[in-house]
C-alpha positions, 0 to 999 in steps of 0.5 A: 500499500502507497502512504496514501492508501494507508492515510486513507485506510485510517481515516476511513476506519477513524471516520467510522469509529472515531475512539475504538477500544478494546472488547475486553471489560476492566475498570482499572489498570490491574483489571485490564492486565489479568484480563489480557493475561486471561485472553491468550488463545482465548476469545474476549467474549469468553474472558468477560464472562470470566471475569464478570464473576471474578472481579466483584470478589478479586480485582486487586494484587491484594484481593487475588493473593487471598483469593489464592490460586486454586479458587482463582482456577475455579473461577476462570476454569471456562477459560483455556489453559487456565492452570497456568494463567491462574498460576501466572496471575498469582505470580504477577500479583505477588511481584506487582506488591513487591516491586511495585506497591501493587501497581501497574508499571507504565514501562515495557521492561517492568511489564514484560518482566511480569509473569505471563506478560509477553510483548504482546500483552505489554503492547496492549496495556501500554496502548489502552490503559497509558495511551502509548502508540504501541500496536499488539500484532494478534492474528487478526492484525498480522492477517489483515497488514499482510493481505491488505500489504500494508505492512506484510512480515513473516512474523509479528515483530516484523509486521509490528515494526513495519506498522510502526513505520507506515502507520501516519503518526495521527493515527497511531495512537488507535490503529491497534484497536482499528485493525483488530477490530477490522480484522475481527469483523471484516477481514475474517480469516475464512470469510471475509466480508470484501464487498461490505468492506470500507476499505476494499478498494485500497486493500491489495489483496488479490483474493478479494471475495465478491458478493453472493 
């Protein structure tokens, strides 16, 4: 995609949804961090169902440590990999208390030092909770960046670096959410809705679907 096409791509998505956000439900940076850790290989809908019951009971590092790993597992047992995720949430809660006074740190290095937190999770928290211009490349963003020709890459880091180079500065704050929502609801993996796509004419994908 050319710079002009990329600019128009985001201008259209911005017009349709000026303030996009995560579909994970949270009210504090800590709740967001826990929800993102739980969302690995799981749907936002599934995570929200679990946290709706969990967060009224325990939504701080202190209360989660009081709840304990076994009870936490019962709250999140509907989510994939819940055993490992429960262990990570308890461990990161302890580390937040030990190193950060129970507060979620706002730097990549400190976030990635927490159990269960990799680059993608750190990017989500930095962008959504702290307003940083990061892009967390998940399967949806990876697909959109490659299909459209916006920032093709063989792995998620290559796509992330490519997007940060080509996304116009005025759109970088919300680019993460525009791309993920576009991939989730329009540029789908199996049945992309190209006829209804608002940026169809800008996309360089040669296999666009036709109206049925």
